[in-house]
Residue frames as qw, qx, qy, qz and C-alpha x, y, z in Angstrom:
[[0.010, -0.890, -0.456, -0.028, 0.00, -0.03, -0.02],
 [0.417, -0.011, 0.034, 0.908, 1.46, 3.39, -1.01],
 [0.018, -0.905, -0.397, -0.148, -0.15, 6.69, -0.18],
 [0.584, -0.116, -0.044, 0.802, 2.42, 9.41, -0.54],
 [0.058, 0.951, 0.305, -0.013, 1.15, 13.02, 0.11],
 [0.537, -0.078, 0.073, 0.837, 3.29, 16.08, -0.93],
 [0.153, 0.608, 0.358, 0.692, 3.02, 19.77, -1.58],
 [0.393, -0.853, -0.325, 0.109, 2.53, 21.18, 1.86],
 [0.497, 0.210, -0.168, 0.825, 4.33, 24.15, 3.32],
 [0.146, -0.514, -0.402, 0.743, 3.92, 27.61, 4.71],
 [0.128, 0.541, 0.497, 0.666, 1.37, 29.99, 3.30],
 [0.062, 0.043, 0.328, -0.942, -0.18, 33.27, 4.45],
 [0.331, 0.502, 0.682, -0.416, -3.84, 33.61, 5.13],
 [0.480, 0.723, 0.056, -0.494, -5.60, 34.09, 1.81],
 [0.122, 0.556, -0.715, -0.405, -2.99, 32.27, -0.09],
 [0.905, 0.211, -0.118, -0.349, -3.01, 28.96, -1.92],
 [0.279, -0.444, 0.847, 0.087, -1.34, 25.51, -1.91],
 [0.825, 0.204, -0.335, -0.408, -1.75, 22.41, -4.07],
 [0.561, -0.366, 0.730, -0.136, -1.31, 19.03, -2.48],
 [0.695, 0.302, -0.554, -0.346, -0.68, 15.83, -4.46],
 [0.696, -0.280, 0.616, -0.240, -0.96, 12.12, -3.45],
 [0.465, 0.331, -0.772, -0.280, 0.50, 9.17, -5.42],
 [0.750, -0.156, 0.456, -0.454, -1.50, 5.95, -4.53],
 [0.307, -0.175, 0.909, 0.220, -1.01, 2.46, -5.34],
 [0.318, 0.060, -0.580, -0.748, -2.81, 1.53, -8.51],
 [0.309, -0.326, -0.892, -0.052, -4.95, -1.26, -6.97],
 [0.079, -0.521, -0.586, 0.616, -6.31, 1.15, -4.31],
 [0.059, 0.318, -0.138, -0.936, -6.70, 3.99, -6.69],
 [0.243, -0.039, -0.703, -0.667, -8.77, 2.26, -9.31],
 [0.393, -0.400, -0.819, -0.122, -11.40, 0.74, -7.05],
 [0.352, -0.477, -0.569, 0.570, -11.66, 3.29, -4.44],
 [0.094, -0.950, -0.176, -0.240, -13.23, 6.68, -3.47],
 [0.584, 0.128, -0.269, 0.755, -10.18, 8.73, -2.62],
 [0.303, -0.906, -0.280, -0.092, -10.23, 11.32, 0.13],
 [0.340, 0.469, -0.370, 0.726, -8.04, 14.04, 1.71],
 [0.621, -0.660, -0.414, 0.088, -7.99, 14.08, 5.48],
 [0.194, 0.624, -0.349, 0.672, -6.30, 16.49, 7.99],
 [0.694, -0.523, -0.432, 0.241, -5.32, 16.36, 11.62],
 [0.018, 0.805, -0.218, 0.551, -4.63, 19.57, 13.52],
 [0.257, 0.236, -0.744, 0.570, -2.74, 19.40, 16.86],
 [0.209, 0.045, 0.679, -0.702, -5.06, 18.06, 19.59],
 [0.657, 0.256, -0.002, -0.709, -7.80, 17.28, 17.07],
 [0.720, 0.060, 0.691, 0.031, -9.06, 14.12, 15.60],
 [0.203, -0.121, 0.687, 0.687, -8.38, 13.33, 12.07],
 [0.489, 0.565, 0.423, -0.513, -11.19, 14.52, 9.80],
 [0.509, 0.341, 0.653, 0.446, -12.22, 13.95, 6.19],
 [0.033, 0.572, 0.046, -0.819, -12.19, 17.24, 4.21],
 [0.497, 0.529, -0.282, -0.627, -12.81, 16.19, 0.72],
 [0.587, -0.012, 0.802, 0.113, -13.51, 12.95, -1.33],
 [0.465, 0.505, -0.331, -0.648, -13.90, 12.07, -4.97],
 [0.870, 0.109, 0.458, -0.146, -15.24, 9.06, -6.69],
 [0.540, -0.078, 0.631, 0.552, -13.57, 7.30, -9.66],
 [0.355, 0.629, 0.564, 0.401, -16.00, 9.21, -11.88],
 [0.282, 0.278, -0.023, 0.918, -15.21, 12.57, -10.39],
 [0.442, -0.736, -0.348, -0.376, -18.17, 13.16, -8.11],
 [0.338, 0.264, -0.507, 0.747, -16.84, 15.19, -5.13],
 [0.505, -0.772, -0.368, -0.113, -18.05, 15.99, -1.61],
 [0.285, 0.466, -0.364, 0.755, -16.53, 18.59, 0.87],
 [0.357, -0.491, -0.596, 0.526, -16.61, 19.27, 4.55],
 [0.020, 0.928, 0.364, 0.074, -18.53, 22.43, 5.23],
 [0.420, -0.795, 0.065, 0.433, -15.44, 24.14, 6.58],
 [0.389, -0.311, 0.541, 0.678, -13.65, 23.93, 3.17],
 [0.446, 0.572, 0.661, 0.192, -16.40, 24.11, 0.64],
 [0.277, 0.942, 0.174, 0.073, -15.94, 26.75, -1.89],
 [0.145, -0.886, 0.423, 0.122, -12.32, 27.15, -1.03],
 [0.337, -0.409, 0.825, 0.196, -10.88, 23.65, -1.74],
 [0.771, 0.402, -0.202, -0.451, -11.04, 21.58, -4.82],
 [0.627, -0.247, 0.733, 0.092, -10.33, 17.85, -5.04],
 [0.675, 0.567, -0.264, -0.392, -9.34, 16.25, -8.30],
 [0.744, -0.227, 0.614, 0.131, -7.82, 12.93, -9.57],
 [0.466, 0.578, -0.533, -0.405, -5.82, 11.75, -12.55],
 [0.929, -0.090, 0.266, -0.242, -6.68, 8.17, -12.99],
 [0.808, 0.518, -0.239, 0.149, -3.95, 7.57, -15.50],
 [0.288, 0.622, -0.514, 0.516, -1.37, 8.73, -12.91],
 [0.659, -0.413, -0.602, 0.180, -3.02, 7.19, -9.74],
 [0.268, 0.020, -0.279, 0.922, -2.75, 10.67, -8.32],
 [0.169, -0.805, -0.565, -0.065, -5.24, 12.76, -6.31],
 [0.286, 0.295, -0.105, 0.906, -4.89, 16.45, -5.85],
 [0.230, -0.780, -0.540, 0.219, -6.13, 19.09, -3.43],
 [0.306, 0.445, 0.083, 0.837, -6.15, 22.65, -4.48],
 [0.331, -0.642, -0.539, 0.433, -6.45, 24.98, -1.48],
 [0.177, 0.512, 0.142, 0.828, -7.44, 28.49, -1.98],
 [0.347, -0.689, -0.001, -0.637, -8.27, 31.27, 0.46],
 [0.659, -0.074, -0.669, 0.336, -6.38, 29.54, 3.22],
 [0.470, -0.768, 0.018, -0.434, -7.14, 30.30, 6.88],
 [0.050, -0.591, 0.718, -0.365, -5.01, 29.80, 9.91],
 [0.754, -0.114, 0.474, -0.440, -7.52, 27.12, 10.98],
 [0.875, 0.399, -0.207, -0.176, -6.47, 25.08, 7.95],
 [0.114, 0.657, -0.726, 0.171, -3.16, 24.44, 9.53],
 [0.893, -0.159, 0.351, -0.233, -2.85, 20.57, 9.98],
 [0.222, -0.329, 0.862, 0.315, -1.04, 17.59, 8.66],
 [0.706, 0.373, -0.051, -0.600, -2.85, 16.46, 5.46],
 [0.380, -0.182, 0.901, 0.106, -3.18, 12.87, 4.38],
 [0.641, 0.177, -0.372, -0.648, -4.80, 10.95, 1.57],
 [0.293, -0.064, 0.940, -0.163, -6.47, 7.68, 1.83],
 [0.156, -0.339, -0.812, -0.449, -9.44, 5.86, 0.57],
 [0.395, -0.069, 0.284, -0.871, -12.93, 6.85, 1.72],
 [0.608, -0.781, 0.097, -0.104, -13.70, 5.05, 3.98],
 [0.048, 0.800, -0.594, 0.064, -10.07, 4.99, 5.08],
 [0.866, 0.135, -0.470, 0.106, -7.87, 1.97, 5.01],
 [0.746, -0.643, -0.068, 0.159, -6.07, 0.99, 8.27],
 [0.708, -0.107, 0.114, 0.688, -2.77, 1.95, 6.66],
 [0.098, 0.978, 0.088, -0.163, -1.79, 5.68, 6.47],
 [0.714, 0.390, -0.010, 0.581, 1.05, 7.16, 4.56],
 [0.390, -0.293, -0.213, 0.847, 3.18, 10.00, 5.60],
 [0.146, 0.886, 0.433, -0.081, 1.17, 13.19, 5.54],
 [0.455, 0.346, 0.094, 0.815, 2.26, 16.64, 4.49],
 [0.274, -0.538, -0.470, 0.644, 2.30, 19.60, 6.80],
 [0.124, 0.672, 0.357, 0.637, 0.34, 22.72, 5.93],
 [0.354, -0.463, -0.404, 0.705, 0.95, 25.82, 7.96],
 [0.118, 0.740, 0.372, 0.548, -1.15, 28.99, 7.42],
 [0.342, -0.243, -0.356, 0.835, 0.00, 32.10, 9.16],
 [0.073, 0.842, 0.520, -0.128, -2.24, 35.00, 9.90]]
């Protein structure tokens, strides 16, 4: 199982970041894929998901600001994050939805005010 997230970093409030996640082909082809995040002291939460056909769902806190997409040929899922807020600061992970028991290394997003 491979779930490798990348693209995190430091952004100012109002800025943008784009996350990428390379997933194992077997997982990617049969799964709804999702982006999750975990802020310090908080539980991990699902922020966006996308079906193999491209249907999407978003958490209320990110709807209208984040866009999830996928490239099935590359087994890659993306998360475009715009209008970032300090409360978006977290480690971001990708996984199937519902999540598998194995988690890859996440990528840290820090948004300064």
